[in-house]
Every structure is written in C-alpha cells, then in structure tokens.
C-alpha positions as CSV (number, residue, x, y, z in Angstrom):
1,M,-0.1,0.0,0.0
2,S,1.4,3.3,-1.0
3,A,2.1,5.9,1.6
4,E,0.3,9.2,1.3
5,I,2.4,12.3,1.0
6,L,0.8,15.7,1.3
7,I,2.3,18.3,-0.9
8,L,2.1,21.9,0.2
9,P,3.8,24.1,-2.3
10,G,3.0,27.3,-0.4
11,D,4.0,30.8,-1.6
12,G,6.8,32.6,-3.3
13,I,9.5,30.2,-4.7
14,G,7.6,27.3,-2.8
15,P,5.9,26.0,-5.9
16,E,9.1,26.2,-8.1
17,I,11.3,24.2,-5.7
18,M,8.5,21.9,-5.0
19,T,8.2,21.0,-8.7
20,Q,11.9,19.7,-8.7
21,A,11.3,17.8,-5.2
22,I,8.4,16.0,-6.8
23,R,10.2,15.1,-9.9
24,V,12.8,13.3,-7.5
25,L,10.0,11.4,-5.8
26,D,8.6,10.5,-9.3
27,L,11.8,9.0,-10.4
28,L,12.3,7.2,-7.1
29,R,8.7,5.8,-7.5
30,M,9.3,4.6,-11.2
31,D,12.9,3.3,-11.1
32,H,13.5,2.3,-7.4
33,G,10.1,0.9,-6.1
34,L,9.3,3.9,-3.8
35,E,5.5,3.3,-3.0
36,V,4.1,6.8,-2.3
37,E,1.1,8.8,-3.6
38,C,1.4,12.6,-3.7
39,I,-1.6,14.5,-2.7
40,P,-1.7,18.3,-3.2
41,G,-3.0,20.8,-0.6
42,L,-3.1,24.4,0.2
43,L,-1.2,26.3,3.1
44,G,-0.3,29.9,3.8
45,G,-0.9,32.7,1.5
46,A,-2.1,30.5,-1.4
47,A,-4.7,29.1,1.0
48,I,-5.7,32.5,2.1
49,D,-6.2,33.7,-1.6
50,A,-8.3,30.5,-2.4
51,T,-10.2,30.0,0.9
52,G,-9.7,33.1,3.0
53,V,-7.8,31.1,5.8
54,P,-4.0,30.0,6.0
55,L,-4.9,26.5,7.1
56,P,-8.1,25.2,5.4
57,P,-9.8,22.3,7.2
58,E,-9.4,20.3,3.8
59,T,-5.6,20.6,4.3
60,L,-5.7,19.7,7.9
61,N,-7.7,16.5,7.4
62,L,-5.4,15.7,4.6
63,A,-2.4,16.2,6.9
64,R,-3.7,14.2,9.7
65,Q,-4.2,11.3,7.4
66,S,-0.7,11.5,5.6
67,K,2.5,9.6,6.3
68,A,4.5,12.7,5.8
69,I,4.2,16.3,4.5
70,L,6.4,18.0,2.1
71,L,6.2,21.9,2.3
72,G,7.8,24.5,0.1
73,A,7.6,27.9,2.0
74,V,4.8,30.2,3.2
75,G,4.3,33.9,3.5
76,G,5.3,37.2,1.7
77,P,4.8,40.9,1.9
78,R,1.4,40.9,0.0
79,W,-0.2,39.2,3.1
80,D,1.5,41.5,5.6
81,G,-1.7,44.0,6.0
82,I,-3.9,41.3,7.1
83,D,-4.8,40.4,10.7
84,R,-2.1,38.5,12.6
85,D,-4.2,35.5,13.3
86,R,-4.9,35.0,9.5
87,R,-1.4,35.6,8.2
88,P,0.3,32.7,6.2
89,E,2.6,31.8,9.0
90,R,-0.1,31.2,11.5
91,G,-1.3,28.4,9.3
92,L,2.1,26.7,9.6
93,L,2.2,27.2,13.4
94,Q,-1.4,25.7,13.7
95,L,-0.4,22.6,11.5
96,R,2.7,22.0,13.6
97,S,0.6,22.3,16.8
98,D,-2.4,20.2,15.7
99,L,-0.1,17.3,14.5
100,D,2.3,17.7,17.5
101,L,5.4,18.0,15.5
102,F,7.4,18.9,18.5
103,A,11.0,17.7,17.4
104,N,12.6,19.9,14.6
105,L,15.8,18.5,13.1
106,R,17.9,20.9,11.2
107,P,21.3,19.7,9.9
108,A,24.0,22.1,9.0
109,V,26.3,20.1,6.7
110,L,28.9,21.8,4.6
111,Y,29.4,20.1,1.3
112,P,33.0,20.0,0.6
113,Q,32.4,21.6,-2.8
114,L,30.9,24.6,-1.2
115,A,33.7,25.3,1.4
116,D,34.6,28.5,-0.6
117,A,31.0,29.7,-0.2
118,S,30.8,29.8,3.6
119,S,31.1,33.1,5.3
120,L,33.9,31.6,7.2
121,R,37.4,30.6,6.4
122,P,37.4,27.1,4.8
123,E,39.6,25.6,7.7
124,L,37.0,26.5,10.1
125,V,34.1,24.8,8.3
126,A,35.6,22.0,6.3
127,G,33.9,18.8,7.3
128,L,31.2,20.6,9.2
129,D,28.4,18.3,10.3
130,I,26.0,19.5,13.1
131,M,22.5,18.6,14.0
132,I,20.3,21.1,15.8
133,V,17.4,19.7,17.7
134,R,14.8,22.5,18.1
135,E,11.8,22.2,20.3
136,L,8.8,23.3,18.0
137,T,5.5,23.4,19.6
138,G,6.1,25.3,22.9
139,G,7.9,28.1,24.4
140,I,7.4,31.8,23.8
141,Y,5.9,31.2,20.3
142,F,3.0,29.4,21.6
143,G,2.8,30.5,25.4
144,E,-0.2,32.3,26.9
145,P,-1.1,34.8,27.8
146,R,0.2,37.0,25.0
147,G,-0.9,40.2,23.2
148,I,-0.8,44.0,23.1
149,R,-2.6,46.0,26.0
150,T,-3.0,49.5,27.0
151,L,-1.8,50.4,30.4
152,G,-3.5,52.9,32.9
153,N,-1.2,55.7,31.5
154,G,-2.3,55.0,28.1
155,E,1.0,53.5,26.9
156,R,0.9,50.3,25.0
157,Q,2.6,47.2,26.1
158,G,3.4,44.0,24.3
159,F,3.7,40.7,26.2
160,N,4.6,37.1,25.6
161,T,4.9,34.2,27.9
162,L,8.0,31.7,27.8
163,V,6.6,28.5,29.5
164,Y,7.8,24.8,29.3
165,S,6.3,21.9,31.1
166,E,8.5,19.1,32.2
167,H,7.2,16.5,29.9
168,E,7.7,19.0,26.9
169,I,11.4,19.5,27.9
170,E,11.9,15.6,28.5
171,R,10.6,14.7,25.2
172,I,12.7,16.9,23.2
173,L,15.8,16.1,25.1
174,R,15.1,12.4,24.8
175,V,15.2,12.9,20.9
176,A,18.4,14.8,21.2
177,F,20.2,12.2,23.3
178,E,19.0,9.5,21.0
179,T,20.3,11.6,18.0
180,A,23.6,12.1,19.6
181,G,23.8,8.5,20.4
182,R,23.7,7.7,16.6
183,R,26.2,10.3,15.9
184,G,29.3,11.4,17.6
185,G,27.9,11.0,21.2
186,R,28.3,14.7,22.2
187,L,25.2,16.7,23.1
188,C,25.2,20.5,24.0
189,S,22.0,21.8,25.6
190,V,21.7,25.5,25.0
191,D,19.8,27.8,27.5
192,K,19.8,30.9,29.3
193,A,19.6,29.4,32.9
194,N,21.2,32.2,34.5
195,V,18.3,34.6,34.0
196,L,15.3,32.4,32.7
197,E,13.5,30.1,35.0
198,A,11.9,28.1,32.3
199,T,15.5,27.1,31.1
200,M,16.5,26.6,34.7
201,L,14.0,23.7,34.6
202,W,15.5,22.7,31.1
203,R,18.8,22.2,32.5
204,E,17.6,20.3,35.5
205,V,15.8,17.9,33.2
206,A,18.7,17.5,30.9
207,E,21.0,16.5,33.9
208,S,18.4,14.0,35.1
209,L,17.8,12.5,31.6
210,A,21.5,12.2,31.0
211,K,21.8,9.2,33.5
212,A,19.7,7.1,30.9
213,F,22.3,7.8,28.2
214,P,25.8,7.1,29.6
215,Q,27.2,6.8,26.1
216,V,26.5,10.6,25.5
217,T,28.6,13.5,26.7
218,L,26.3,16.3,27.8
219,E,27.4,20.0,28.2
220,H,25.5,23.0,28.7
221,M,26.0,26.3,27.0
222,Y,24.3,29.7,27.5
223,V,22.6,30.9,24.1
224,D,24.7,34.1,23.6
225,N,27.8,31.9,24.1
226,A,26.5,29.2,21.6
227,A,26.0,31.9,19.0
228,M,29.5,33.2,19.4
229,Q,30.9,29.7,19.3
230,L,29.1,29.0,16.0
231,V,31.0,31.4,14.3
232,R,34.2,31.0,16.3
233,A,34.7,27.3,16.2
234,P,31.6,25.6,14.9
235,K,33.2,22.0,14.5
236,Q,33.4,21.7,18.4
237,F,29.6,20.8,18.0
238,D,27.9,17.5,17.2
239,V,24.2,17.9,18.4
240,L,22.7,21.1,20.0
241,V,19.4,20.9,21.5
242,T,17.5,24.2,22.5
243,T,14.1,25.9,22.8
244,N,11.8,27.1,20.2
245,M,13.1,30.6,19.9
246,F,16.8,30.0,20.5
247,G,16.6,27.2,17.9
248,D,15.1,29.4,15.4
249,I,17.9,31.8,15.7
250,L,20.9,29.5,16.0
251,S,19.7,27.3,13.1
252,D,19.7,30.3,10.7
253,C,23.2,31.1,12.0
254,A,24.5,27.7,11.5
255,A,23.0,28.0,8.0
256,M,25.2,30.6,6.9
257,L,28.3,28.4,7.8
258,T,27.3,25.9,5.0
259,G,27.4,28.4,2.2
260,S,23.6,29.2,1.7
261,I,20.5,28.7,3.6
262,G,19.4,27.3,0.1
263,M,21.1,24.1,0.9
264,L,19.5,23.1,4.2
265,P,16.5,20.8,4.7
266,S,14.6,20.1,8.0
267,A,12.5,17.6,9.6
268,S,9.7,18.3,12.1
269,L,8.6,15.0,13.8
270,N,5.8,13.9,16.3
271,G,6.0,10.7,18.6
272,S,4.5,8.5,16.0
273,G,7.1,9.1,13.3
274,Q,4.8,11.4,11.2
275,G,6.9,14.3,9.9
276,M,6.7,17.6,7.8
277,Y,9.8,18.1,5.8
278,E,10.8,21.6,4.4
279,P,13.7,23.7,3.3
280,I,14.7,26.3,6.1
281,H,14.8,29.2,3.7
282,G,11.7,31.6,3.4
283,S,9.5,32.2,0.4
284,A,11.9,34.9,-1.1
285,P,9.2,36.7,-3.2
286,D,11.7,38.9,-4.8
287,I,13.0,35.9,-6.9
288,A,9.8,34.1,-7.2
289,G,9.0,33.0,-10.8
290,R,12.4,34.0,-12.0
291,D,14.0,30.5,-12.1
292,L,16.6,31.6,-9.6
293,A,15.9,29.6,-6.5
294,N,18.0,26.9,-5.1
295,P,15.8,23.6,-5.2
296,L,18.5,21.5,-3.5
297,A,17.3,22.3,0.1
298,A,13.8,21.0,-0.9
299,I,15.4,17.9,-2.6
300,L,17.3,17.2,0.7
301,S,14.2,17.5,2.5
302,V,12.9,14.6,0.4
303,A,16.0,12.7,1.6
304,M,15.1,13.4,5.2
305,M,11.6,12.2,4.7
306,L,12.8,8.9,3.2
307,R,15.2,8.4,6.2
308,Y,12.9,9.4,9.0
309,S,9.2,8.7,7.9
310,L,9.3,6.2,5.1
311,D,12.2,3.9,6.3
312,R,14.1,4.1,3.1
313,A,17.4,5.1,4.4
314,D,18.9,3.5,1.2
315,L,17.0,6.0,-1.2
316,A,17.9,9.0,1.1
317,Q,21.5,8.0,0.6
318,R,21.1,7.9,-3.1
319,V,19.5,11.4,-3.2
320,E,22.2,12.9,-1.1
321,T,24.9,11.2,-3.4
322,A,23.2,12.7,-6.4
323,V,23.2,16.1,-5.0
324,G,27.0,15.6,-4.2
325,A,27.7,14.5,-7.7
326,V,25.7,17.6,-9.2
327,L,28.0,19.9,-7.0
328,D,31.0,17.9,-8.1
329,S,30.1,18.7,-11.7
330,G,30.4,22.4,-11.1
331,L,26.7,23.6,-11.4
332,R,25.5,26.2,-8.9
333,T,22.5,28.3,-8.6
334,A,23.0,32.0,-8.0
335,D,23.3,31.7,-4.2
336,I,26.3,29.3,-4.2
337,T,28.1,30.3,-7.3
338,S,31.9,31.0,-7.4
339,S,34.7,31.3,-9.6
340,G,35.2,28.3,-11.9
341,T,31.5,27.0,-11.5
342,R,28.5,27.3,-13.9
343,S,25.4,29.2,-12.8
344,V,22.2,27.5,-13.6
345,G,18.3,28.0,-12.8
346,T,16.2,26.2,-10.6
347,A,14.8,23.8,-13.4
348,E,18.2,22.8,-14.7
349,M,19.4,22.0,-11.3
350,G,16.5,19.7,-10.8
351,D,17.3,18.2,-14.3
352,A,20.9,17.4,-13.2
353,V,19.7,15.8,-9.8
354,V,17.2,13.8,-11.6
355,R,19.9,12.7,-14.2
356,A,22.5,11.8,-11.3
357,L,19.6,9.6,-9.6
358,R,19.3,7.6,-12.8
359,F,23.0,6.4,-12.5
C-alpha cells in the first residue's frame, strides 16, 4: 500500500522548488520501487487567496491522514496587511501544533564543494556536520498569555510568555540524546539558565535524563555563548538541543556556515514518526517565478523524509549522493556560485539531480 505524502507548495518560490522535489519522488517511484502517492494541498498565502484562511480544514484533514508532509515555503509581503491570526505563518504554526510536530531536526552540513561559499574561512568549516534539535511546539511562540494591551497611563505594552512543562522538555531532550547516540555521542544543551526560570528547569531535566544515556556526553552552554561559538569554532559541536526561539535563531546562524540557507533541509517529527519536511529558507518573493531559486534544500528535505518517515535510508543516501555528484560537476544556483563554476536556474539544477539519480 502506498504511503500518502501531502504536498504543500505554499508561496513565493515554494511551487518552483516543490516541482523539482516532486520530480525526484517520481523518479524514485518509477525506477526504485518507492511506494508513495503525492496529494496536493493548500497552506499559507495560497490558501488565504483561495479560501480566506491560511490552514483550510481540508488541508488539516489531509495532513492528519498522511504519512508525511512536504512543504515549500509560506508567507510574503502581500499578506502583511491582514490580521495577525490570519497571516500565512499562522497556518504553519497551527499545523505544527495540531500534529504535535514537537521535534525539529535541522542539519547544518557543509558539502566540501561549497567550502569557499561559507562566510567563514574554509579551515574553520571544512567537514562541518552539526545537527540542531529544536523544540517546535512550545515556548514563547505558543505561550499564553500574549498580546498587546494598553496600560493605565495610555501606553501600549506587548507581552509574550515563555513557558515549558517538564514533559515537553523531556521529550525533546530524549530525541536529542538519541540523535547524539547515533552520531558522535556529544550533546550540547543550549539555554539561558542564569536568568530564565523556564530554562533553569530545562537544564535540571537535561541533567536528570543524561543518566539514561551514559554513552552521550552532555554539556550546557548559554545561548549567547553558543551563537559566538558557532562562528568562532563551529566544528566543536555535534548535536545541539534548545528551545523554540533559541533554535530558530541558532539554526539560521548555522545555515550561513554551510554557504547558503538554500542548501539546508529540515524535519519536524511527532512521537509516531509522522513528519513535515521543508527547506529552512523562506518564500523569497523577490525571486519568485524567475528560475533563480535553489531547489537543493527541498530535494534534501525529500531525503530526510525518506530516512525518518518512510524507512528508506537507502534511497535517502541515493538522493544525497546525487546532490553531491551535481555539485562535483560544477553546477551552481546563484546563491552558491563561485569562480570556476557554472550558474544554472532552478529547473536545470533539478534536471541535473534527476539525471544523477538515474546512475
């Protein structure tokens, strides 16, 4: 029986990069026995334009029934003027919350062919392979109360609540310990325990859980120091685990170490193995429709989906190897181009990956 994959192209460059990702899935289905059925859906600005809401009930029902979700990107300035609760990003947050996709895995891997594209010196980033595990459904992005209120003196005040329950902390830390155990055995838990009570509890839970994972070395680091260390000596890290907001910031920082945010996929998983897979870049409306977007992060998101939700690590490795072969050939989209390489568009890069997969 085929696994149902919900395809959510979204906004901006989302449909362009998703076209190339679907081509990869189609080839794997036809040539390598992958049993999947791709089902289209609406999310974000495209859903607002079609239905008036960023997450239509039909999309939510399809998501609940699917084995995995492949997402392009959501949002853009054309929807900035509508109410906050109806903006494209709210649909994405609602989908993550409804499916309880609490564990966000964001690899920061530098392909050796792109060492010169990194913002850091090649010797600092050569061989970089970090996994950031970000808590995704709690913390300050979801905490209540929140809002904007008017004080007695007439001044407006914005407020948000950073809150984590012990079980929320334990389950994301467990994912991080297990991930570290399958990798280099080193876990860095990032917090701000010197000033934030929520992360004081985070650190206490981490220390307690570490006893169940003696093969993993646990260290703690304040988030400001972690940001500094990522650009000073990034290869000291193996797996980092942190809160929703800190993970949002640090993973984008780590993205630039790899040469381009257009190279990085992500996986958001719940406790049953269902996942949503997406590149971590945004919708880039300024280049939408111009055949300029880098589709490799979307294609590598397919590889993560194969590995984590479809139990096809063999095909995941095949996709990753194909991407490496294309980079070896010297093809680059505009965001990763350098001297001695040939600049290509979105479609041609997709063509090249599909060709590489056939061999």
